[in-house]
N, C-alpha and C positions, 0 to 999 in steps of 0.2 A: 262659485267663489273665485276662480284666478280672472274672471273681468272684475272682480272689485282690487283684487290687488291691483291687476295691472288699473285703475281708477286711483288709489290710492298714492303708487309710485307716481304717475304725473301728476297728480297734485304738489306731492312734497317738490319735483322738480319744479314746476311752476314757482311754487312758493320761493322756491329758492333762486330760480332765474330772478323773479320780481324784485328779490330782497339784497342781490348784488350791489356790490359798492361802487359797479362800474355803471349798473343801471342811476344808482342814486348820482355817481360824480357827471354823467350824461346829462341828468336833469339840472343839477345844479350848474354848469356849465353854460345851458341853453336858456338858461333861467325861465326853468316851467319849473319848479318845487310841485312835489304830489305830497299832499297830506294822506298818503295809505296809512292801511294799518300797519302793514311791514313795517314801513319807516317811522313809524311811532312805536315800534317794539324795543325795550330794552334790549332784547338778544341781539337785533342787528345792530345797536350801536356799541354794546359792549365785543361783539365779534371783529367790527371795521374801524376801530379807535386810530388804531395805531394806522391805517389809510389812510388818515385826513394828514399825516406829515409828509406825502408823495409830494414832488415838483413843490418842495418848498411852501407848504402848504397853500394848496393851489386852490383846491375845495372852501377849505374855511376862509380866503380871501372874496372870492368870488362868490360866499353866502354872505358878506356883509357888504360887498358892493352891491348886490343886490336890495339890502336893504336900505338902501341908502335914501331915495326917491320918496319922497312923503307919501304917495299913493300907495307904496309897500308895505302895508300898515301887518300885514299878513306872511308878510317874509320876517317881520322883526318877530314875531311872534315864534315862526319858527327858530329863530333864534336863541330864543330862549329856550325852547326846549331842546335842542341840538345837544351833540355830543357830550360836549363839555360839561353839561347838568353831573353826569354820572362821574365826572372825573373827584 
């Protein structure tokens, strides 16, 4: 039973780490957006909505910059889903 509890805690820690705004921010700034299930989760967006104001909306600006090239249709769809749809 103890092993299962440790496994559960480990999984929770991994999900928390995967869903951190810092990880998301790093993906955006490097231009490697990931459509992971965690980042499609409305709780992620609600929990982190205020983080988008950091550094004069740096992450928001970066997302729009990524969507500018014509070959980046997937990023444009990402923008449509992004957190501002929850506002």
